[in-house]
MIDOSE-1310 file (N, C-alpha, C; in nm, 2 decimals, decimal comma, always signed):
residues 114
miqm	-2,36/+3,54/+4,00/-2,44/+3,54/+3,91/-2,33/+3,61/+3,75; -2,34/+3,54/+3,66/-2,25/+3,51/+3,53/-2,36/+3,61/+3,47; -2,35/+3,75/+3,38/-2,40/+3,82/+3,30/-2,35/+3,82/+3,17; -2,42/+3,74/+3,07/-2,34/+3,71/+2,94/-2,39/+3,85/+2,80
ipve	-2,25/+3,88/+2,77/-2,28/+4,03/+2,66/-2,33/+3,91/+2,56; -2,37/+3,98/+2,47/-2,44/+3,91/+2,35/-2,30/+3,94/+2,27; -2,35/+3,87/+2,12/-2,25/+3,86/+2,00/-2,25/+3,98/+1,94; -2,18/+4,06/+1,87/-2,19/+4,13/+1,80/-2,13/+4,07/+1,70
hniq	-2,24/+4,12/+1,55/-2,21/+4,07/+1,44/-2,22/+4,19/+1,33; -2,16/+4,23/+1,31/-2,17/+4,34/+1,22/-2,14/+4,34/+1,03; -2,24/+4,35/+0,97/-2,23/+4,33/+0,80/-2,24/+4,42/+0,74; -2,16/+4,43/+0,63/-2,13/+4,50/+0,55/-2,17/+4,45/+0,40
vyqg	-2,31/+4,50/+0,32/-2,32/+4,44/+0,14/-2,41/+4,57/+0,14; -2,42/+4,50/-0,06/-2,48/+4,65/-0,15/-2,62/+4,57/-0,12; -2,70/+4,74/-0,15/-2,81/+4,69/-0,15/-2,90/+4,60/-0,28; -2,96/+4,54/-0,22/-3,04/+4,40/-0,27/-2,98/+4,31/-0,26
eyit	-2,86/+4,26/-0,20/-2,83/+4,15/-0,13/-2,88/+4,10/-0,06; -2,91/+3,96/-0,04/-2,98/+3,91/+0,08/-2,85/+3,91/+0,18; -2,88/+3,94/+0,30/-2,78/+3,87/+0,38/-2,88/+3,77/+0,49; -2,78/+3,64/+0,47/-2,84/+3,51/+0,52/-2,72/+3,48/+0,65
ltig	-2,78/+3,46/+0,76/-2,71/+3,40/+0,87/-2,76/+3,27/+0,91; -2,66/+3,17/+0,97/-2,71/+3,05/+1,04/-2,61/+3,05/+1,18; -2,72/+3,07/+1,30/-2,69/+3,11/+1,43/-2,73/+2,95/+1,52; -2,59/+2,97/+1,53/-2,60/+2,80/+1,67/-2,61/+2,83/+1,79
cdsv	-2,75/+2,77/+1,88/-2,78/+2,80/+2,05/-2,72/+2,68/+2,08; -2,72/+2,69/+2,24/-2,67/+2,63/+2,34/-2,76/+2,56/+2,39; -2,88/+2,63/+2,32/-3,04/+2,54/+2,37/-3,10/+2,53/+2,30; -3,24/+2,46/+2,28/-3,31/+2,42/+2,20/-3,46/+2,55/+2,21
tnae	-3,39/+2,62/+2,06/-3,46/+2,76/+2,00/-3,54/+2,71/+1,94; -3,67/+2,82/+1,90/-3,77/+2,75/+1,78/-3,80/+2,91/+1,73; -3,78/+2,94/+1,64/-3,77/+3,00/+1,53/-3,90/+3,16/+1,59; -4,00/+3,06/+1,66/-4,10/+3,14/+1,71/-4,08/+3,23/+1,78
dvfa	-3,99/+3,16/+1,86/-3,98/+3,25/+2,00/-3,82/+3,34/+2,02; -3,81/+3,37/+1,90/-3,69/+3,49/+1,90/-3,75/+3,59/+1,81; -3,69/+3,70/+1,78/-3,73/+3,81/+1,70/-3,60/+3,90/+1,67; -3,61/+3,95/+1,52/-3,52/+4,04/+1,50/-3,54/+4,11/+1,41
clrr	-3,49/+4,25/+1,39/-3,53/+4,38/+1,35/-3,43/+4,46/+1,29; -3,43/+4,56/+1,17/-3,37/+4,65/+1,18/-3,44/+4,78/+1,19; -3,32/+4,89/+1,25/-3,35/+5,00/+1,29/-3,30/+5,10/+1,23; -3,32/+5,20/+1,21/-3,21/+5,33/+1,14/-3,13/+5,39/+1,25
yswd	-3,17/+5,35/+1,38/-3,10/+5,42/+1,52/-3,13/+5,33/+1,62; -3,03/+5,30/+1,72/-3,09/+5,23/+1,81/-3,20/+5,24/+1,91; -3,25/+5,38/+1,90/-3,32/+5,45/+2,01/-3,44/+5,46/+1,92; -3,49/+5,38/+1,79/-3,58/+5,44/+1,71/-3,72/+5,31/+1,71
deii	-3,83/+5,40/+1,74/-3,96/+5,28/+1,74/-3,98/+5,22/+1,60; -3,94/+5,29/+1,50/-3,99/+5,29/+1,38/-3,89/+5,14/+1,33; -3,93/+5,02/+1,25/-3,88/+4,93/+1,26/-3,85/+4,93/+1,08; -3,72/+4,96/+1,04/-3,74/+4,93/+0,89/-3,72/+4,80/+0,81
srfv	-3,74/+4,70/+0,87/-3,75/+4,54/+0,87/-3,75/+4,48/+0,96; -3,78/+4,35/+0,87/-3,79/+4,22/+0,97/-3,70/+4,10/+0,90; -3,62/+4,06/+1,01/-3,55/+3,93/+0,96/-3,68/+3,81/+0,97; -3,62/+3,74/+0,83/-3,75/+3,62/+0,84/-3,68/+3,53/+0,91
itns	-3,72/+3,41/+0,97/-3,63/+3,36/+1,13/-3,70/+3,18/+1,11; -3,66/+3,07/+1,11/-3,65/+2,92/+1,06/-3,55/+2,89/+1,13; -3,59/+2,78/+1,21/-3,54/+2,67/+1,25/-3,44/+2,63/+1,09; -3,34/+2,60/+1,12/-3,22/+2,51/+1,06/-3,24/+2,38/+1,03
eqpl	-3,17/+2,30/+0,95/-3,20/+2,16/+0,95/-3,06/+2,10/+0,89; -2,98/+2,24/+0,95/-2,79/+2,21/+0,94/-2,80/+2,12/+1,05; -2,64/+2,02/+1,00/-2,60/+1,94/+1,12/-2,59/+2,00/+1,25; -2,59/+1,97/+1,38/-2,53/+2,06/+1,50/-2,40/+2,03/+1,50
lege	-2,36/+2,13/+1,54/-2,17/+2,16/+1,58/-2,19/+2,07/+1,72; -2,08/+2,04/+1,78/-2,09/+2,02/+1,89/-2,08/+2,18/+1,99; -2,19/+2,14/+2,10/-2,20/+2,25/+2,19/-2,36/+2,31/+2,14; -2,37/+2,22/+2,02/-2,52/+2,32/+2,02/-2,64/+2,24/+1,97
kskl	-2,78/+2,31/+2,03/-2,89/+2,23/+2,06/-2,98/+2,26/+1,95; -2,96/+2,34/+1,89/-3,07/+2,40/+1,77/-2,96/+2,50/+1,71; -3,07/+2,57/+1,56/-2,96/+2,60/+1,54/-3,09/+2,72/+1,39; -3,10/+2,84/+1,39/-3,16/+2,94/+1,34/-3,09/+2,98/+1,19
nltl	-3,19/+3,00/+1,13/-3,15/+3,04/+1,02/-3,19/+3,21/+0,98; -3,14/+3,31/+0,97/-3,20/+3,47/+0,95/-3,20/+3,49/+0,84; -3,26/+3,57/+0,71/-3,30/+3,65/+0,63/-3,35/+3,75/+0,62; -3,28/+3,83/+0,55/-3,30/+4,00/+0,54/-3,28/+4,03/+0,37
dtns	-3,37/+4,06/+0,30/-3,37/+4,12/+0,17/-3,33/+4,27/+0,19; -3,23/+4,30/+0,15/-3,19/+4,44/+0,14/-3,25/+4,57/+0,00; -3,32/+4,46/-0,07/-3,32/+4,53/-0,19/-3,45/+4,72/-0,21; -3,53/+4,67/-0,05/-3,59/+4,78/-0,06/-3,56/+4,88/+0,07
idsg	-3,45/+4,87/+0,10/-3,40/+4,94/+0,16/-3,26/+5,01/+0,16; -3,29/+5,16/+0,23/-3,19/+5,27/+0,12/-3,08/+5,25/+0,21; -2,97/+5,28/+0,15/-2,83/+5,26/+0,16/-2,80/+5,37/+0,28; -2,68/+5,29/+0,36/-2,68/+5,39/+0,52/-2,69/+5,26/+0,60
tyyw	-2,66/+5,34/+0,75/-2,62/+5,21/+0,83/-2,71/+5,22/+0,88; -2,70/+5,09/+0,96/-2,82/+5,11/+1,04/-2,80/+4,96/+1,17; -2,87/+4,93/+1,30/-2,86/+4,88/+1,37/-2,95/+4,74/+1,41; -2,94/+4,63/+1,43/-3,01/+4,51/+1,43/-2,96/+4,44/+1,56
dmfa	-3,04/+4,34/+1,56/-3,02/+4,28/+1,73/-3,13/+4,18/+1,70; -3,12/+4,06/+1,73/-3,19/+3,92/+1,79/-3,26/+3,91/+1,94; -3,36/+3,89/+2,03/-3,39/+3,92/+2,10/-3,47/+3,76/+2,13; -3,46/+3,65/+2,23/-3,52/+3,56/+2,27/-3,65/+3,65/+2,38
wagn	-3,77/+3,57/+2,36/-3,88/+3,59/+2,41/-3,97/+3,51/+2,43; -4,05/+3,58/+2,59/-4,13/+3,42/+2,62/-4,27/+3,54/+2,63; -4,36/+3,43/+2,54/-4,46/+3,55/+2,54/-4,47/+3,70/+2,47; -4,55/+3,78/+2,51/-4,54/+3,94/+2,50/-4,37/+4,00/+2,55
rpik	-4,26/+3,94/+2,58/-4,17/+4,03/+2,68/-4,04/+3,98/+2,62; -3,96/+4,08/+2,55/-3,81/+4,00/+2,51/-3,72/+3,99/+2,64; -3,69/+3,90/+2,70/-3,59/+3,89/+2,78/-3,43/+3,84/+2,78; -3,40/+3,79/+2,64/-3,28/+3,83/+2,58/-3,20/+3,87/+2,49
clvk	-3,14/+3,95/+2,49/-3,05/+4,01/+2,36/-2,93/+3,87/+2,32; -2,93/+3,86/+2,18/-2,86/+3,66/+2,20/-2,76/+3,76/+2,12; -2,77/+3,82/+1,99/-2,77/+3,89/+1,87/-2,76/+4,03/+1,89; -2,65/+4,10/+1,84/-2,67/+4,24/+1,79/-2,55/+4,29/+1,70
gkii	-2,58/+4,41/+1,64/-2,48/+4,47/+1,56/-2,50/+4,59/+1,47; -2,45/+4,64/+1,37/-2,48/+4,74/+1,28/-2,49/+4,66/+1,08; -2,55/+4,73/+1,04/-2,55/+4,66/+0,90/-2,56/+4,79/+0,83; -2,41/+4,76/+0,76/-2,38/+4,88/+0,64/-2,44/+4,82/+0,46
ikqg	-2,54/+4,91/+0,45/-2,57/+4,88/+0,33/-2,53/+4,98/+0,18; -2,44/+4,94/+0,13/-2,37/+5,03/+0,03/-2,46/+5,03/-0,10; -2,45/+5,11/-0,16/-2,51/+5,16/-0,28/-2,39/+5,10/-0,38; -2,44/+4,97/-0,49/-2,36/+4,92/-0,57/-2,38/+5,00/-0,73
isnr	-2,30/+5,00/-0,84/-2,34/+5,01/-0,96/-2,38/+4,97/-1,05; -2,37/+4,84/-1,05/-2,42/+4,76/-1,17/-2,53/+4,65/-1,12; -2,59/+4,70/-0,99/-2,66/+4,64/-0,92/-2,80/+4,72/-0,95; -2,85/+4,85/-1,04/-2,95/+4,93/-1,05/-2,99/+4,89/-1,18
gk	-2,95/+4,74/-1,27/-3,01/+4,78/-1,38/-2,90/+4,74/-1,50; -2,99/+4,65/-1,61/-2,87/+4,63/-1,71/-2,96/+4,70/-1,86
């Protein structure tokens, strides 16, 4: 049995920026069948924020059966290091971690007002 390891994707942004990802899937995947969120620590129960996930209308690349768009607004999230992942779900049960990583939100200088 081959066990696939989730893709690791680390991100660094300034507070207030949007994180937008387009993820190609090798099977037909509906946005309602996945969940992605941000937590301060991987073992935390508290969800800091949830990604908005939609099915993408972008053309598929070779090997892709579908694409998903993930968006996260960092405006109300404090600067710091966070952990995120995206799981495929079947009903009310997570079945596979597809993507995981760290998000570092930095404090900017000019983004706090003019």
